[in-house]
N, C-alpha and C positions, 0 to 999 in steps of 0.2 A: 479770300485770297484773290484778289483781281487779276483776271488773265491766267489763272491756274487752278488746280484742285489737288488734293492730297488724298492718299488712301493709307489706312493703317492696317498692319497685319501682326497678330500677336505671334511671337516666336518661341514663347516660353514664360515662365513666371519672372515678371520685372523686365521682359525684353520684348521690345516692338520694333518692327520695320515700317518706315513710312517712305512711301514714294510720291514724289511731287511731280505733277504733270504740268507743262508749260502749254497752255492753250492759245497763246498769243505769239507763236514764233514768228521770225521775220522771213519764213518761207510762205506763209499764207497770202492771199491776196488781201487788198485794203479791207479791213474789218472794223468792227467797233472799237477794237483795243487800239488801233493805229489812229483811229479819228480822235480818241480820247487822250492821246499823248502817253499811251502806256507801253511804247515800242523800246524804251531804253531798257538796258540790263537791270535786272532786279536781283537782289540778294536776300536771302532769308537768314535771319538770326535763329540758328536751329536751338539754341539754349533756350531763349525766350518762347520758340514754338513748343519745345518739350515741356517746359513749365505750364505753359497754358493749356496743353493737351492734358497733362496729369491733372491740373486742377479742374478742368472740365470733367474729367472721368471720376474724380474723387471730390465731390462738391463740398463735403465736410472737412476736408484737409486744411489745416492752418498753414501750411507751406508746403513747398515741393522738395524733395531730396535732391542731392547733387546727381546729375545725369553723366553718363559716358556715351558721346555721340561719335559714330564712326561713319565717315563717308565710304559707301559701297559702289562697286561697279554697277553699270546698267542692269546686268542680270542678277546682282545681289547676292553673289556667291564668293567675291573676293573684295577685300579692302581696296578702295580706289588707288591708294598708293602702290600696293602690291601689284594691281592690275596695270598701271601705267609702266612701272619697272619691267614687269613681264613682257609687254608689247615691246618694249624698247631692246629688250635682250634676246627676243625670240621672233624675229621678223620671219613671216611666212615666205617661202621661196618655192617656186614651182621649178620642175624640171627643165623648163624651156626658157627660163629668166634670161640666160647669157645669149641664146639665140635671138630672142626679141630685141634685146638691147643692139646686138650687131646688125640687126636689120634696119633698126632706126638711125644707125650711124651713116647708112648709105644713102 
């Protein structure tokens, strides 16, 4: 995986968590990835990734089963969709938010 790496964590029988790390993000200084034109946004076909991972872990298998893939939040404890909805509906507010916005108006 050019510009990245992945780690797998077993969660139970037939259940694996995969964390994918971008090692060539745009916040780094000029590096080998930028010099080799790897700076554009990359997408990963997780179905193909899961199939290849399964076949690598089960070399005698004649095929791979169907997989259910769920994108999770960065912490891995919420579905991505649920996390985004939660953030939209539960904005954190401090006690002095109104005071700060009044000060900025003047």
